[in-house]
TORRO-868189 format. One record per residue: residue in one letter; x, y, z of N, C-alpha, C in turn. Coordinates in steps of 0.02 Angstrom, whole numbers, plus 32768, in hexadecimal, padded with zeros to 4 digits. Last residue first. Example, Ala and Ser with C-alpha at 12.3 -4.5 7.8 and 13.67 -1.06 7.14 Angstrom:
S82827F90816282AC7FCB816582858002818A A82947EE4818682677F1F818682947F5B8186 
***
This chain:
X1B394CBA6F041B134CB86F431B344CE26F79 X1B7A4CAD6E8F1B4C4CE46E961B274CE66ED7 X1BCE4C3B6E991BEA4C7E6E8E1BBB4CB66E9D X1B8D4BBF6EA31BA44BE26EDF1BB84C2A6ED3 X1B664B6B6E401B374B9F6E531B514BCB6E8C X1BC34B076E2E1BB74B356DF51B894B6F6E07 X1BBC4ABF6EA81BF64AE96E971BE84B1C6E61 X1B1D4ACC6EFC1B4A4AAB6ECC1B824ADA6EB6 X1B0F4AEB6FA51B074B0B6F641B364AE66F34 X1AC34AC2703F1AEE4AAE70071ADB4AD26FC7 X1A7D4AD670B21A9A4B1170921AC34B027054 X1A574A5A70E51A244A8370C31A404AC070A0 X1AE449E970C01AB34A0B70EA1A864A3970C2 X1B06494D70701B0D499670741AD449B4709D X1B6348B6708A1B2348DB70861B2E49257091 X1BC0484970341BC74886705B1B8848AE7054 X1B7F47A1703A1B8E47E070191BA14816704C X1B8446EE70221B81472A704B1B9847687026 X1B8B46736FE31B6146A86FC51B5E46E96FEB X1BD945F66FCE1BF146316FF11BCC466F6FD5 X1BC345466FD71BAA45876FC21BC745BF6FED X1BE144C970031C1744EE6FE11C0245346FCD X1B9944B870A91B9E44A970621BD844D07044 X1BB64478714C1BB944AF711D1BBA449470D6 X1B47441A71AF1B80441971811B7D44557153 X1AD2441E71F81B114424721B1B4F442671EF X1A704410718E1A7443E371C81ABA43E371E7 X1ABE4476712D1A8F443F71231A9B440D715C X1ADC451C71001ADF44EA71351AA944B67129 X1AC64565708E1B0B456470A81B13453370E1 X1A6745776FFF1A6F454E703C1AB8454E7051 X1A3346186FC81A5F45DE6FC01A6845B97002 X19EB468C6FE019CC46566FBA19F546186FB1 X1A3D46D770351A2D46F06FF11A1546B86FC4 X1A554646708B1A6C468B70861A6346A2703E X1A0D45D070F61A1145EA70B21A27463370B5 X1A22454271571A2A458B71551A34459E710C X19D244BA71AB19E744DC716E19F24526717B X19D2448B723219CC445D71F919E7447C71B9 X1A16449772CE1A0944BE72911A0A448F7255 X1A3D444F733B19F64459733119E4448172F3 X1ACE4499738E1AA94463736E1A6044767366 X1B6844F873821B2544ED739B1B0344B57373 X1C1344BD73891BDA44DC73681B9844CC738A X1C9344DF73F31C5F44AD73E81C2244CE73C8 X1D09451B74361D03450D73EE1CD244D473E1 X1D12452574C31CE94555749D1CDD45437453 X1D1E44DD754A1D2244C275061CF744EC74D7 X1D11453775B41D47450575B61D5344E77571 X1CA4458075931CE345A4759D1D1D4574759D X1C4C4528750E1C56453B75541C974563755A X1BD2450374931C12452174A51C14453574EE X1B5244DD74761B7E44AA74911BC044C874AA X1AA8450F74721AEF4522746E1B1744EB7490 X1A2044CA74141A4644D374521A8D44EA7443 X1989448273DD19BA44B873D419DD44C67416 X1923442773F11968441073FA199C444773F4 X18A8446173DB18AF4431741218F7441F7421 X18AF44AD736A18A644D073AA18B144A173E5 X191B449C72EC18EF4473731518E94493735A X192145117262193C44EE729C190544C972C1 X1959457471E01929453F71F119464517722A X1966461671A2198145E571D1194A45B571E5 X1988467871141958464E7138197D461D7165 X198546F470A519AE46DE70DD198046B9710D X195447307028194946EB703D198046D3706C X191147D47041194947A97030193F4763704D X186247EF7017189C47F3704418D347C4702C X17FA47D26FC21824480B6FB2186148126FDE X178B478E703B179F47976FF517C647D76FEA X17DA476A70DA17A1478270B317B9478F706C X1821475C7168180F472D713317D047477111 X189E47D47195185947BE71931850478A715C X192447FA7189190747F671CC18BF47E071CF X193948707101194A48347126192548347169 X192D48EA70C6191648B0709E1929486E70C0 X1962494B71181919494571151900490B70EA X19CB496C717E19CD4936714C19854920713E X19D549CB71E419C049E071A219C949AC716B X19EE49A872651A2849BD723C1A1649CC71F4 X196E498B7299199A49B972BC19D149D3728F X1936492B72441919496E7247194A49A07265 X198748BD7263198748D8721F196C491F721E X196848A672EC19AC48B872D719AC48D97293 X18DF488772E318F648BD730F193B48D672F9 X18DE4818728C18C24858727618D7489372A2 X194647BE72DE193847C87296191F480E7287 X194D47A573631986478F733B198047A372F1 X18D547CB7399191147ED73B0194C47E07381 X1883476B735B187D47B2734818BB47D9735D X18AB46F873A118BB46FE735918B547477343 X18754713742118BE470B741718D1471673CF X17ED47147404180C475074211858474D7416 X17DB469173DD17CE46C773AD17EE470873C3 X17F1464A745318204644741B1818467D73EA X17CB46AE74E617B9468274AE17EF46807478 X183746AD7578180E46D0754617FE469F750E X186A465575D5186C469D75E4183F46C575B6 X187845C975E1183745E775D01834463175E2 X18E7457E75F218D445A9762A189145CC761F X18E04537757518EB451575B518D5453E75F1 X18BC4595750B189C4553751418A24539755B X19044610752818BE46107512189D45CD7521 X198445E8755F195B461C757E1912461A7569 X19B54575751719B9457A755F198645AC757C X198A458F748A1984455074AF1980455A74FA X199546177463195D45EE744C195345B07478 X1A0C463D74A419CE466174B219924636749E X1A6645E2746B1A5D45E374B41A1C460774C6 X1A65460273E41A4B45C173F91A3C45C17444 X1AA5467F73EC1A60467A73D31A40463973E9 X1B28466374271AFA469674401AB1468A742C X1B8C460074011B4F45EE74241B1B46227434 X1C09461B73CB1BE345E373B01B9B45DF73C8 X1C31468B74111C42468673CA1C18465173A7 X1C15467374951BE44699746F1BF246977424 X1C85463674CD1C4F460C74B11C1B4632748A X1D1B467F74951CE1468674C21CAA465B74A4 X1DAD461974791D78464774631D484650749D X1E5845F3744C1E1B45E674711DE74619745A X1EA545C873B01E9745F873E61E5C45DF740F X1E9D456973511ED6456473801ECF459573B9 X1E36458F73021E2A4558732F1E62454E7361 X1E5245E972A11E46460472E51E3845CD7318 X1E5C459A722F1E9845BA724A1E8F45D67290 X1DEC450D72571E05454572301E424565724F X1DA944B0729E1DDE449872721DFB44CF7246 X1D4A44FC72E51D7944D0730A1DB444BA72DF X1D3F45A772B31D2E456272A71D60453572CB X1CEF464B72BA1D28461E72C21D1045D672B3 X1CC446F472AE1CB646B0729A1CF44685729B X1CDD475D73401CE6474B72FA1CD5470372ED X1C64479F73B01C9E477573A31CA14765735A X1BE647C973DD1C2247F073ED1C6147C573E6 X1B6A479673C71B9D476773DF1BDB478D73F7 X1AC647DB73F31B0747DA73D11B3247A173EB X1A1E481773E51A4D47E273F71A8F47EA73D2 X19B8489C742F19C7486B73FB1A01483D7413 X193D48E1748E198248C97492198D4890745F X18BA4906749D18E3492E746F192D491B7472 X188048B374FD186B48AB74B6189548D37485 X18D74856757518C14899755F18B848997513 X191047E475A018C747E5759D18AB48277583 X1996480675A6198047D97571193447DA7569 X19A14853761A19AA487375D9198D484875A1 X198A47EC7677195F482776761964484B7633 X19F54793766119B0477F7650198147BB764C X1A6147DF768F1A6047C8764A1A1847B67635 X1A3D47ED77161A42482876EB1A3E481576A1 X1A44476777421A04478A77421A0547CA7717 X1AD5474C772E1AA1472D77061A5D47517709 X1B4C47CE77221B2347A5774E1AE6478C7726 X1BF647E976E41BAE47F276E61B8B47C07714 X1C7F47D176D61C6A481276F01C1F481A76F9 X1D02477F76B51CC4476C76D81CA747A976FB X1D4C478E76181D4547AD765A1D02479A7679 X1DC4474B75AC1D7F474A75C11D7B4761760A X1E374787752F1E27477175731DDB4774757E X1EBF478A74BD1E77478774C91E69476B750F X1F3E47FA749D1F2E47BD74C11EE347BE74CF X1F87484A74101F4E4840743C1F4E47FB745D X2030488774121FF9486473F21FC448537427 X20A448B6744B207C48E47424204448C373FE X20DF484374882106486F745D20DD489D7431 X20B547E474E0209547E4749E20B74815746E X20F948057553210E47CA752E20EF47C674E9 X20AE4872758320F2487C7569210A4842753E X203C482A75A92037485E7576207C486D7558 X207647DA760C205947BB75D1205347EE7598 X209E483B766920D04811764920B547EE760B X2023487276922056489C767220894872764B X1FEA47FF76CD1FCA482076941FFE484A766E X204747F07737204047BC7704201F47D776C5 X202B485D7784206C485A7764206C4825772D X1FAE483177AF1FB3486C77841FF6486E7761 X1FD247BB77FC1FA647B877C21FAB47F57793 X207F479E7826204147C27834201547C177F5 X20C746F9781020C4474178052081475D781E X20E2467277FC20F14691783D20F646DD7836 X20B64634778D20F4465B7785210C467A77C7 X204245FA77BA207645CE779E20B945F27798 X1FFC466C77E22010463B78142048460E77FB X1FE646A97765200E46CB77982027469A77CD X1F93464B77291FD4465A770A2002467A773E X1F254652777F1F49461377761F8F461E775A X1EFE46D8776E1F1046C077B11F39467F77AB X1EDC46DA76E71F17470176FE1F2D46E97743 X1EB0463476B31EA1467576CE1EE2469976E1 X1EC745DE76161ED645E7765E1EC2462D7673 X1EBA45D8758F1E8E45AE75B71E9B45B27601 X1F6545F3756C1F2045F275551EF645C2757F X1FE745DF75921FBC460175C21F73460575AA X202A459F7527201A457975641FEC459C7595 X2040460874C7200945DA74BE1FF945B274FE X20AB465B74C4207C466574FB2041463474F8 X20EE4640745121104630749020E2463674CC X20A0467573ED209C462D73F920BD461A743B X2049470B7407208A46EA7406208446A07417 X1FC04723741C1FDE472C73DA201F470673D4 X1F3E46C7746F1F7D46EB746F1F9646F27428 X1EA246B774C31EC746B874841F0646E1748A X1E6E46B075431E4F4687750F1E75468774CD X1E8146B875EE1EA346C575AE1E874695757A X1E0E46FC765F1E2446BF763D1E4546D075FA X1DF3474176F61E0D475376B31E2C47147694 X1DD5472977791D9D4735774B1DB347477705 X1E49472277BF1E2346E477B81DEA46EB7787 X1E7647A877C81E94477A77971E6E4739778D X1DDD480477ED1E2547F677F01E3A47C177BF X1D58481577CD1D6947F7780D1DB147E47814 X1D3D485B775D1D40481377561D4F47EF7798 X1D4948DC778B1D0748C577771D0548797772 X1DD348E5779C1DA848E077D71D6348C877C6 X1DF848E777121E1748B977421DEA48AF777F X1DB2494F76D31DA3490A76C21DBD48D976F6 X1D7949D177441DAC49B377181D9D4969770C X1D224A1B778E1D4249E277AF1D7D49C87786 X1D334AD077821D1A4A8F776D1D3A4A587797 X1D724B4677A61D2D4B3B77BD1D0E4AFA77A7 X1DF54B4B77831DC54B6C77561D7D4B60776A X1E4F4B0577CC1E484B4C77DE1E144B7077B3 X1E434A6078111E3F4A8F77D91E314AD677F0 X1E9E49FF78651E714A35787A1E6F4A697843 X1EDF49A078171EC2498C78561E8E49BF786E X1F0849EF77AD1EDE49B5779F1EBD499B77DE X1F574A4C77EF1F174A6377D21EEB4A2877BE X1FC649FF78141F9D4A1E78481F584A32782D X1FF749DF77941FE349AA77C31FB349C677F8 X20184A5C77641FE44A3677431FCA49FF7771 X20834A7C77BD20464AA677BC200C4A80779C X20DD4A18779920C34A1A77DD20834A4377E1 X20F84A41771620DA4A00772220BB49FD7769 X213A4AB8772C20F94AB9770B20D44A787717 X21AE4A85776D21844AB6778E213D4AB87770 X21E74A29770F21D04A14775121A14A457773 X21BC4A12766A21D54A45769821BB4A3776DF X217949B6762021BF49A7763021DD49D97661 X20FF49F0760C210149B47635214849A17648 X21254A5775B6210D4A6875F8210F4A2B7627 X21454A0D754421794A35756521634A4775AC X20C849D8752420FD49AB7538213649D0755C X20844A4F7500206D4A26753820A549F97551 X20CE4A78749020CC4AA274CC20B64A7B7509 X20B34A11743820F84A1D744D20FB4A47748C X20254A1D7427204449E37448208A49F17461 X1FF74ACC743F1FF64A8A7420201D4A567447 X1FE24B4A7471201C4B41744620214AFC7427 X1F9D4B0F75041FA64B4A74DA1FE74B4474B3 X1F934AAB755E1F954A9775181F9A4AD374E9 X1F824ADD75DB1FC34ABD75CD1FCA4AAA7584 X1F014B0575E41F334B3A75D81F764B1B75C5 X1EB74A9476051EBD4AA675BE1EF14ADC75B1 X1EF54A1776731ED94A5A766A1EE94A767624 X1ED8496F76401F0A49A276531EEC49E77648 X1E7E491C76091E7C492276521EAD4957766C X1E9E491475851E65493F75961E5F494875E2 X1EFC48B375751F1548F775831EDD49277594 X1EAC484675521EC9484975951EE0488F75A6 X1E12486C74F91E5B486274FD1E7348657545 X1D7D4810751C1D9F484874FC1DEA48397501 X1CE147D575521D2147C575321D3D48047511 X1C8147AB75E61C9047D575AB1CD347BF758E X1C0C473B76291C52474E76221C5B477575E1 X1B8B471276261B9E473D765E1BE74752765B X1B294718758E1B5C46FB75B91B6E472C75F0 X1AE44739750F1AC5471975491AF646F57577 X1AFD47E374D61B0B479C74CF1AF7477A7511 X1A95486A74951ABB484874C91ACE480274B2 X1A5D4913746C1A6748CD745C1A9348AD7492 X19E2499874651A1F4979747C1A2449327461 X19A44A407442199B49F8744A19DF49DB745F X19544ADB7437198B4AB5745619784A6C745A X19234B677406191E4B2573E7195B4AFC73FE X18CF4BD77475190D4BBF745619034B78743D X185B4BFE74B718614C0C746F18A24BF7744E X18424BD87536184F4C20752C185D4C3174E2 X183D4B51752C17FE4B74753718054BBF752C X18C74B397521189B4B2A74E918584B5074F0 X18ED4B5D75A219084B83756918DD4B77752B X18AA4AFA75E918994B4075F418B14B6C75BA X18ED4A8875BB18A64A9075AD18904AD875B6 X19694AA275F619634AA375AC191A4AAA7598 X19444A95767B19624AD47664195C4AD97618 X191B4A10768018EA4A46768D19034A897674 X199449D1766B195F49C9763A192A4A007642 X19D349F876E219F04A0B76A119BB4A07766B X198349B9774019854A02773F19A34A1C76FE X199C4930771F1958494C771A195849997719 X1A2C492877361A10492676F319C8494076F0 X1A66492277B41A504964779C1A2F49627757 X1A9E48AE77DD1A5A48BB77F31A3E48FC77D9 X1B4648E477F01B1648AF77E31AD248BF7802 X1BA64940780F1B6D495877E71B38492277DB X1C0C4903784F1BED493C78711BAE4955784E X1C3848A777F01C10489078281BEE48C8784E X1C2A48CC77431C4B48D777841C1D48C877BE X1BB5490E76D01BF548EC76DD1C1048FE7722 X1B2B48F2767B1B3F491476B81B7B48EE76D2 X1B11490975C81B2248E276031B29490F7640 X1AFE4902751C1AE3491D755B1AF348EE7595 X1B484908749C1B4F48D574D11B3C48F07516 X1B2649B4747B1B44497474681B51494974A5 X1A9C4A0F74631ACC49FF74971AE649B9748A X1A794A7773DD1A7B4A3173F31AB04A297429 X1A124AFD73A61A4E4AE573C81A444A9E73E1 X19E64B72732419D74B37734C1A174B1B736B X1A084C2173321A194BE173141A004BA87341 X1A254CAB734919E34C95733019EA4C51730E X1A904CD773881A9B4CC473431A5B4CAD7322 X1A574CEF74041A754D2773E11A854D177398 X1A224C6F742919F84CAB74281A174CE173FA X1A8D4C1674221A504C0873FD1A254C4773F4 X1AE44C55747B1AF74C4F74351AB94C42740A X1A994C4774F21AAB4C8A74D81ABD4C87748E X1A924BBC75001A554BE374F61A644C2874D9 X1B1A4B9F75141AF64B8374DB1AB84BAC74CC X1B2A4BE5758E1B504BFA75521B2F4BDF7513 X1AD74B9C75E11AC74BE275D41AEC4BFC7597 X1B1E4B2375E51ADE4B2675C31ACB4B6E75B2 X1B8A4B4F76331B964B3675EF1B554B3775C6 X1B4C4B6E76AB1B6D4BA376851B784B8E763C X1B224AED76CD1AF04B2276C31B0E4B5C769B X1B974AA376DE1B6E4A9576A31B3A4ACC7698 X1BFC4A9E773B1BEE4ADF771B1BC14AD776DE X1C094A1C77621BEF4A4A77941BE24A907777 X1BFD49E076C11BFC49CD77071BE04A047732 X1C1B4A0176441BE249D4764A1BDA49BC7693 X1C514A9375ED1C534A6976291C144A3F762C X1C454AC2756B1C824AD175921C894AA675D0 X1BF94A4075031BFA4A7D752A1C3B4A857552 X1BF74A1E74671C1249FD74A21C224A3774D0 X1B754A5C74041BAB4A6C74331BB74A347465 X1B384AA0736A1B3F4A6873991B7A4A7573C6 X1AC94AFE730E1B034B02733A1B024AC67369 X1A9B4AF072601A8D4AED72A71ACE4AF272CD X1A774B4C71C51A994B1D71F01A834B207238 X1A4B4BA171611A1C4B6F717B1A3B4B3D71AC X1AA84BFF71451A9F4BC971131A724B91712E X1AAF4C5071B01A9E4C6F71701A8F4C3B713B X1AE24BFE72131A994C06720E1A854C2671CD X1B6C4C0A72021B4C4BCA71F51B014BD271EB X1B7B4C90722B1B8D4C7C71E61B6C4C3A71D4 X1B554C8572AF1B2D4CAF72821B3C4C9D7239 X1BBF4C3972E01B7C4C1C72DD1B4E4C4472B0 X1C274C9572DC1C2A4C5B72B01BE54C3A72A9 X1BF84CF0733D1C074D0772F81C084CCC72C8 X1BF04C9D73AD1BB34CBC73921BBE4CD2734A X1C774C8373C31C4A4C4C73AF1C094C677392 X1CA54D0173EB1CC24CDF73B11C934CAA7396 X1C5B4D1274611C4F4D3E74271C6B4D2173E7 X1C934CB174B91C4F4CA9749E1C424CD47461 X1D3D4C83748F1D0B4CA774B61CC74CA27494 X1DA94BF8748D1D794C2274681D484C437499 X1DF44B9E74D01E0E4BE374CF1DDD4C1374AD X1DBE4B2474B91DAE4B4374FA1DC74B8B74FD X1DF74AF974441DB44B1674411DA34B3B7481 X1E724ABB74461E724B04744D1E2C4B23744B X1E3B4A7274E01E654AA274BE1E6D4A8C7475 X1D904A4675061DD44A3474F31DF94A7074D5 X1D114A6B75181D334A5175541D7D4A437547 X1CD54A8E74A21CF14AC374CB1D144AAB750A X1CC04A7374101CD44A4374431CFB4A6A7478 X1C3D4A9F739B1C744AAF73C81C824A7673F9 X1C064AAD72F71C0A4A8173321C474A93735B X1B904AEC72841BCE4AF872A91BCD4ACE72E8 X1B4C4A9171F91B4A4AC872291B8F4ACE7249 X1B5A4A3771931B1A4A3A71B51B134A7571E4 X1BA54A5A70F21BAA4A4E713A1B664A59715A X1BA24A7970681B764A4570831B7F4A3470CC X1BE04AE470321BF64AA3701A1BD14A69703B X1BAA4B4A707A1B954B4470351BAB4B017016 X1BF44B3170EE1BAB4B2870EF1B904B2270A8 X1C724B5670C21C654B0F70D01C1B4B0170D7 X1C624BE270B41C764BB9707C1C634B707087 X1C414C0B71391C144C1971001C234BE970C6 X1CB74BE3717B1C774BC4718C1C454BCE7153 X1D114C3C713D1D1A4BF371351CD94BCF7144 X1CE04CB5716A1CDD4CA771231CE64C5C7116 X1D014CAB71F11CBA4CAF71DD1CB24C9D7193 X1D8C4CAE71E81D6A4C7472041D214C7171EF X1D9E4D3171B51DB44CF6718F1D914CB771A7 X1D6D4D7972211D4C4D8071E01D5F4D4571B3 X1DCC4D55727F1D864D41728A1D5F4D467248 X1E3D4D9272461E3B4D49724E1DF34D317257 X1E1B4E1B724F1E234DFB720D1E214DAE7211 X1E124E2472E21DD84E2F72B61DE14E127270 X1E6A4D9573281E664DDB73161E294DE572EA X1E304D1C73A01E414D2F735B1E3F4D7A7352 X1E7E4D0F74421E444D1D74191E5A4D2B73D1 X1EE54C8574791ED84CCC746D1E994CD37443 X1F484C0E74891F114C2574B41F0A4C7174AC X1F6F4BBE73ED1F7E4BEA74251F3F4BFF744A X1F664B73737B1F5B4B5073BB1F664B7D73F8 X1F144BD072F81F464BA173101F344B877355 X1EC14C2472B01EE34C3F72EB1F1D4C127300 X1E9E4BD4723C1EA94C1C72381ED34C377272 X1E944B4C72561EA94B6272131EBC4BAB7211 X1E634B4972D91EA74B2F72CB1EC04B497288 X1DE24B7B72C21E124BA172EC1E594B8A72DE X1DAC4B1572761DB14B5872591DE44B817280 X1DB04AAD72D31DD54AA772941DDF4AEC7274 X1D5A4ADB73351DA04AD173451DCA4AD07306 X1CE24AD672F11CFD4B1873031D464B137316 X1CC34A7172681CDC4A7272AC1CFA4AB572BC X1C334A6A720E1C734A8D72111C894A8D725A X1BED49C272081BEC4A09721B1C2F4A28720A X1BC34946718D1BF0496671BE1BDE49AE71CB X1B9248A0716A1B8348E771651BAA490A719C X1B9E480971171BBD483571471BAA487D7137 X1B54476671071B5747AD70F41B7A47D4712B X1BAE46C870FF1B7B46F771171B87473D70FD X1C11468170BC1BD0466170C71B9B469370DB X1C6A46D3703A1C5A46CC70811C1846A87086 X1CEB47096FC61CB046E36FD91CA846DD7024 X1D4D47546F891D6247196FAF1D2746ED6FC3 X1D0147B86F4B1D3247926F241D4447516F47 X1CBB47ED6FB51C9547C96F821CC447A16F54 X1D2548296FFC1CFB47F6701B1CD747CC6FE6 X1D5348886F9E1D8048526FB61D5748186FD4 X1CE448DB6F941CFD48B96F591D29487E6F6C X1CE0490A70181CA848E26FFF1CBD48BB6FC0 X1D594954701A1D50491970451D1848EC702B X1D3F49BA6FBD1D75498B6FB21D6E494C6FDC X1CD549FE6FFB1CCC49E06FB91D0149AA6FAC X1D184A2D706C1CE649F970731CD749D77030 X1DCB4A3D704D1D894A57705F1D574A1D7060 X1E3C49F870301E444A33705B1E014A507070 X1E7F4950701D1E4E498470111E5E49C0703D X1ECF48E8703F1EDB49066FFE1EAA493F6FED X1F0E489A70B41EE148D470B41EEF48FD7075 X1F1647EA70AC1F31482A70961EFB4860709A X1F43475A71101F14478270E81F3447C570D8 X1F80470171741F8146F7712B1F47471A7106 X1F96470D71F91F5646EF71E51F4E46EB7199 X2017474472032004470A722C1FC846E67210 X201147B171AB2041477B719F202D473C71C5 X1FB1480071E91FA547E671A61FD347AC7196 X1FF5481C72601FB747F672631FA747D8721E X205F48697230206D482A7253202F47FD7255 X201A48D771F6204348AB71CD2051486871EF X1FCF493C722B1FB148FA722A1FDD48C57209 X201949AF7217200F4999725C1FF54951725F X200649BB718E204849A871A72043498F71EF X1F8349E9718F1F9149A771721FD5498E718A X1F994A6771C51F724A3671EB1F7C49EF71D0 X1FE44AA1715E20024A9A71A01FDC4A6671CA X1F8B4AA370F41FC84A7B70EE1FE74A6F7133 X1EE54A95713A1F1D4ABC711F1F594A8E7119 X1E384A76712E1E7B4A5C71381EAE4A8C7119 X1D9B4A9F717D1DD14AAC714D1E124A877160 X1D7449EF71731D864A2E71521D754A677182 X1D55498A71C71D7E497A718D1D9549B87167 X1D6949CB72711D4249B472371D7049A971FC X1D5A49E373211D8249D572E61D5749BC72AE X1CCE49FB73561D0A4A2373621D3A4A1D7328 X1C8A4978730C1C8C499673501CCF49BA735B X1C6A493872951C84497C72931C87499E72D6 X1BD748D9725E1C1848E1727D1C2E492A7279 X1B5D485F724F1B6948A772531BAA48B27279 X1B3B47D671E81B6047F172211B69483C7219 X1AC3476171B91ADE47A471B01B0047BA71F0 X1AA246E371E31AAB46EE719B1AC74732718A X1AA9466C72621AB746B2724F1AC446B57204 X1A9845EA72911A62460A726C1A6D46517257 X1B0345AE72C71AD045C472F71A9C45EF72D4 X1B544593725B1B3A455972811B0D456D72BB X1B7E461272341B4D45EE720B1B2D45B57232 X1BDF462E729A1BA2465772921B6C4630726C X1C4445D272911C2245D972D21BE4460472CD X1C7245E0720A1C4B45A7721F1C2545B27260 X1CA34629719C1C85464B71D51C57461A71FB X1CE0460771251CA845DD713D1C8146007174 X1D50464F71051D10466970EE1CD5463C7100 X1DCD4684715B1DA9464471581D6146547146 X1DF9470471381E2A46D1714A1E0B468B7145 X1D8B475171231DBE475070EE1DF0471870F9 X1D48474171991D294727715D1D5A47257122 X1D9B478671F31D96473D71F71D7A472071B7 X1D7C480B71D61DBC47F071C01DBB47A471C1 X1CF7480E72041D09483071C61D4C481871AA X1CBF47DA72771CD747AB72441CF147CD7204 X1C8147FA72EE1CC5481372E31CE647EB72AA X1BDC483973131C0C480573041C51482472FA X1B53486873481B96487E73581BC54843734F X1ADC483373201AE0487C73241B2548967338 X1ABA47BF72AF1AE847C972E71AF6481372EC X1A244784727F1A5147BD72741A7947C772B4 X19E846EC723419F64716726E1A2A474B725D X196E46DA71B519B346D271CB19C247037203 X18C546BB71EB18F646E371C6193C46D371DF X1895460C71FE189B4651721618C8467971E7 X183F4580721F185B45A471E7185A45EE71F9 X184E44F472851841453C7283186445597246 X18074452725B183F44807267182844C87264 X179D4403723517B14402727B17E94431728D X17D643F2719117A043E471C017BC43DF7208 X181A441771221834442D716217FF44247199 X184743D9708C181243D170BE183043E17103 X187744347004188F44187042185644157074 X189144346F59185E44386F8D187844136FCB X18D844846ED218E6445E6F0F18AE446A6F41 X189244BC6E6A18CE44956E5B18E4446B6E97 X17E044AC6E7A181F44CB6E8C1859449D6E78 X173144CA6E76176C44AB6E5717AB44D16E6A X16BC44B46EF816E444E26ECF172344BF6EB6 X164D44776F34167D444F6F0F16A8447A6EE1 X163944EE6FB4162044B26F93165744896F73 X165C455A6FFE166E455C6FB6165B451C6F92 X163145C2707B1621457F7061162B45807015 X16C0462E7092167C461970A2167045D2708C X1717469970281714467C706C16CB466A707A X178446BD6FA1174246AA6FB91749468A6FFE X180446E96F8A17D047006F5C178A46ED6F72 X189E471F6FC2186146FC6FD5182947176FA9 X192D47236F5518F547436F7718BF47116F8C X198F46FB6EFF19A4470D6F43196D472C6F6C X193246866EA7196F46AD6EA8198446BB6EEF X18A546716F0518BD46746EC018FA46A16EBE X1853460E6F7F188B463A6F6E189846366F23 X17CE45FA6FF217EA45F06FAF181E46256FA0 X179445A3707C17B945DE706617D945CE7023 X16FC457170CF1733456570A1175545A77091 X16BC454A717516B84562713116F74553710B X167445697213168E453771E416874551719D X16B245ED727D167B45CC7258169A459C7226 X16D54646731616E8461A72DE16AA45FE72BC X169E46ED733D16A146A5734A16B4467E730B X17114778731D16CF4759731C16D5470D7328 X178E47AA730E1778479E73521733477F7356 X17BE47B1728F179647EA72A7178647E672F1 X17FA473F726618254776727D17FF47B17299 X17AB46D0724717BF46FE721017EB47387225 X17AE4632725217B64668728317D546A1725C X175845AB7218177545EB72031773461C723E X177A45097216175C453A7243177D457E7236 X176844BF7170178B44D571AC176044FF71DA X173C448F70F4171F44737132174544877171 X17CC44A8708D1786449670971778447E70DE X182345157031182644F5707217DF44E77087 X185745166F8D181D451A6FB8182B44F36FF8 X18B745686F1218B645436F511872454C6F72 X189D45A26E9818DC45806EA118DB45536EDE X17FB458D6E48182645A76E7D186945826E7C X17B445B66DAB17D245846DD817FF45A66E0B 
***
């Protein structure tokens, strides 16, 4: 007897093949049969006639590793069909040191959680103790490794420090990390030289890992940034993923076809390069990311001291208007203060500026927009301000989306309108990335078939990060299943009202357990910490 049979659905199995009508049977946490199953006996039989039955979606760049500990519903992900999230962009749950935990003390106090672990094994144990609706798999964040060993200073690691960093990557890969992930546009990761990254990538590759990168630049210097990715892939002999592929800044709009051609050329030359994206024209990151990265050397206290010094502040102002590093900088890429929207603040006293652009805040205060950015950062007292930047052009977004080797992400943590993060604003991608591609782009604009979209969201992602038992509907695979109505699936979240779940999803199953039933979460929390291909059980690690 089966535990569950989904009958009479349109099966889109994740391979990209045409849909077909059939049944899916589950026993325990595994799919055990797919096809015509007749009157097969099951503890629960659900008639899904007219609905799409697909593998659970894989978010190739989420940020829910801590959110899931704070609100384990992870509602904005489950309500758009996501069953597994990949995380670890630059920062990651491990390694943690006592000093890094101390740095997070204010955040832990605000959001009521504890960092009681120090490595990946410890985090996975904590996640499974608290429960989660979805699965979480993580990379080793190169920024996190650098912070643990080198700290926040703008300098290269010494040879012993680099050896220590490499050993950390080795250890965490054995604990199940998927690979190494860099976020090179932000300090302190921006202080890393390519040779440092190659050494860490080689350690990840020894355990079957991949290299993912938020590249050094996504605007006018994107060719150089891609060349660095290619060099790391070549010299470390490692597959590489370009994270949230985009062309940022008005001076670069229209260049996506040439960027795609450059990656295709690298693939043709023998490099294993793929990418992922979210389907929006606005990016989201911190407000301080618009400030030149040299100002963050030494960490938050050093940045705040520089902003309080009139001479240094004047230099930063000038460099934001006319960057000296050959880039446009986030401020110019967004078209100035009108293109930067504040979506989340740490200090309650700054709550009134949420939902306003820097230009609007500056006008209300009768201040210059750049000076307004400095003042907001100072007002946060060393805590992050979240912001959305209008940096992309719709034709570029669509060009990447139509590319067969580009997967899908939200690049946002799981949130909920009635949860602790509901008081913050958000980027609509938190709720809408997957539904928007299925509804707006595939169905409404007819950019590509539904089967093509589902493959991007499932088997392409699973293959890239080595989650080989997910991403397909076939016997033996994990029973992560998303059931939706192709005619009604749609994103509802907007920049003005972001806390709106997507619609059209009938059921979501994670590891064989129903977590979503016609838009309502169940009480089940079957999510797990997933391990990468280099995972070695603790009892077997000594001899490897």
